[in-house]
Every structure is written in structure tokens, then in C-alpha cells.
N, C-alpha and C positions, 0 to 999 in steps of 0.2 A: 395544674394543681391549684385549687382554690384555697385561699387563706381564710381561716375561721376568724370572724371578728371577735375582738376582746372587749369592746365597749358598746354600750347603747348611747344614742344621742338623747338630748332633751326631748325631742319630739317622740322618739320611740318609747321612752319611759312614760311620758304623758299618755300616749296611746295605750300602753300596757295597763296603766292605772285608771283608764277611762276618764280622763280629765283633760281640759284644754291646756295647751302648752303654756299659755300666759298664767293660768291659775297655778300650775306646778311651779313655774318660775317665781311667782309671787311668794309661794310657801318657802322656797329656798332663800329668797331675799329677806323675808321676815325672820327666818332663823338666824341669818347673819346679823341682823340689827338687834333682835330681841332675845336671842338665845334659842335653845331647842324647844320651840313651842309646837312645831309640826314634825311628825315622823317622816323623814325623807331618806331615800336610799343613799349609801355612801357615793361620793362623787369626787372628781378632781377637775381642776381647770388646766387646760392645755391649749396653748395658742389661741386664747380668747374663747375657747369652746368649753362647755361643761360636759364632761364625759362620765358615764356610769359603768364601772366594771361589771360585766355581765354576771360573773360568778357571785360577786358581792351583792348585786341587785337581787338575785334569786334567793340568797341566804336571808337578806333583809325581809324580803316579801314573805317568806315562809314563817317568819317570826312575828308578823303583824296579827293583832287580834281580829277574829272574825265576829261580825255582828250579824246575828241571824234572826233576831226578833226585837220588838220594842223593849222587852225585859232586859235582854242582853245589852241593848243600846244604853239603857239607863245605868246598868252595872258598869259598863266600860267607861262612860263619861263621868261617873262619880268618883273615880279613883283619885 
């Protein structure tokens, strides 16, 4: 019987978000230093690793705004 994973790793989340692992790591670090300036999925630190609960990641992802055109981009960034 195979155990279903409960968490994504930093690399897996970066891949799902189509960004480099270092870029994603930088966003998390900036949020820690400056407050919530980037939208990042919920995570926890365990044994020196940053882990992202799979269920929480997908809930977070579904609530992210979609940018489908230049007009939408301007609307989203002017909030």
C-alpha cells in the first residue's frame, strides 16, 4: 500500500507555479522581512524544510486572481 503524500516541497511548488525555486524562496523571505507583499501559499517549517500542505496549496491557488489580458493586468495591479 502506497501512502499518499500530505505535503509539497519548495521545488514542487515552484514547479507548479512555473517559477525558479530561488525566486519562490526569495518571495517567502521578503514576506518574512517586509510583511505580506507577495501572495504565497500556506507553509510550515519542519526539520529545516519548508513544506506546503497539498490541500491548503490547492485552496490558495484557486483563490488567486487570473490575469487574462493587459486590461485585466492594469485592473489587478491598481488595487
